[in-house]
C-alpha positions, 0 to 999 in steps of 0.5 A, a space after each residue: 123726836 117723837 110727836 104725839 098726835 091728836 089721833 093717838 098715833 105716834 110719828 117718828 121723824 128721821 134726822 138728816 142722813 149724813 154722807 156715807 151713813 146707812 139709812 135707818 127705816 122709819 118706825 111706824 108706831 101707829 101700825 104696831 098699836 093699830 087695833 085693826 091689825 091682824 094680831 089685835 083682831 086675833 087677840 080680840 077674837 080669842 078674848 071674845 070666845 073666852 068671855 062667851 065660853 065662860 058665860 055659857 058654862 056658867 049659865 049651863 050650871 042649872 041644867 034646866 037653862 043649858 038649852 037656852 045657854 047653848 042656843 045663845 052661844 050659837 046666836 053669838 058665834 053665827 054673828 061672829 063668823 059673819 063679821 057682824 058687830 055684836 056685843 057678846 054679853 048683850 047678844 048672848 042674853 038677848 037670845 037667851 031671853 028670846 029663845 028661853 021657852 023653846 030652848 028649855 023644852 028642846 033641852 028637856 026632850 034631848 035630856 029625856 032621849 039621852 037618858 033612854 039611850 043610856 039605859 038602852 045601851 046598858 041593857 044591851 051590854 048586859 044581854 048575852 050572845 049575838 042579840 046583845 051585840 046587834 042591839 048595841 050596834 042599833 043603839 050606837 047608831 041612835 046615839 050618833 043620830 042623837 049627837 048630830 041632832 044636838 049639833 044642829 038643833 040649837 043653832 037652827 033655833 038660834 037662827 030661825 023662828 019656828 015651832 019646836 016640832 019643825 025646829 027638830 025636823 029641820 035640824 035633822 033634814 039639814 044634817 042629812 042634806 048637808 052630810 059632808 058638812 055634818 061629818 066635818 062638824 062631828 069631827 070638830 066636836 069630838 076633837 077634844 077627846 084627843 086630850 085623852 091620848 096625851 100621855 104627859 100629865 102637864 100638857 094634858 092639864 094645860 090643854 084641859 084648862 084652855 078647853 075650859 076657858 074657850 073650848 065650847 065656844 071655839 067648837 061652836 065658832 068653828 062649826 058656825 062657819 059651816 052652819 052659816 053656809 048651810 043656813 044661807 040656803 034657806 034664807 030669802 035672797 033679799 035677807 041673805 043679800 043684806 046679811 052679806 052686806 053686814 047687816 045684823 041678824 
């Protein structure tokens, strides 16, 4: 007999056990449908990352808003890794609005630097002899620094109030000071390039679709574990203690 309780849990009653009969286990349906179990928590996290990824990609389509969109994505993932209650849409657009001006200016600066580096790399490739190779190495080093700055500057903007100049300086400072974390974050960020090594077109296509669904948000989420540890070093002790207790940013 199955009774439907007021707290939306199912209780299964066993009939009396007859002599010589093996005892059958009680089925706890409440545990199966408990939204706090590991499976449902995992699926909820996957759904949140898919929603976050789609919103971020859509808001990046007008290139001018890409900076604010990436900043908002990190604002949400930094809250997620701290297990702070956050409504994805509300938190995303809250950060998008608050940081729009600074994020847009930083985005334009990053775009300008990216264009200059691209031109310099092409010019160095066209150069003959050893000078061209030396310049290629130099500009590739600048590309690596640019990529590392890209990984840090938007999360720093999402987490701290500061001027644009100090935000960029602090991003570079943190990247150098916490170099082991930086290396891990770079590896995580370039992992999607492994898709190019997959020879099967069907597998590659499937993985590419999955990446479009949640790839950018997943990278931000993974990197946010390390970013949260880094940022805690620069938070006042009282505020860090409050956040560890589950208070929102």
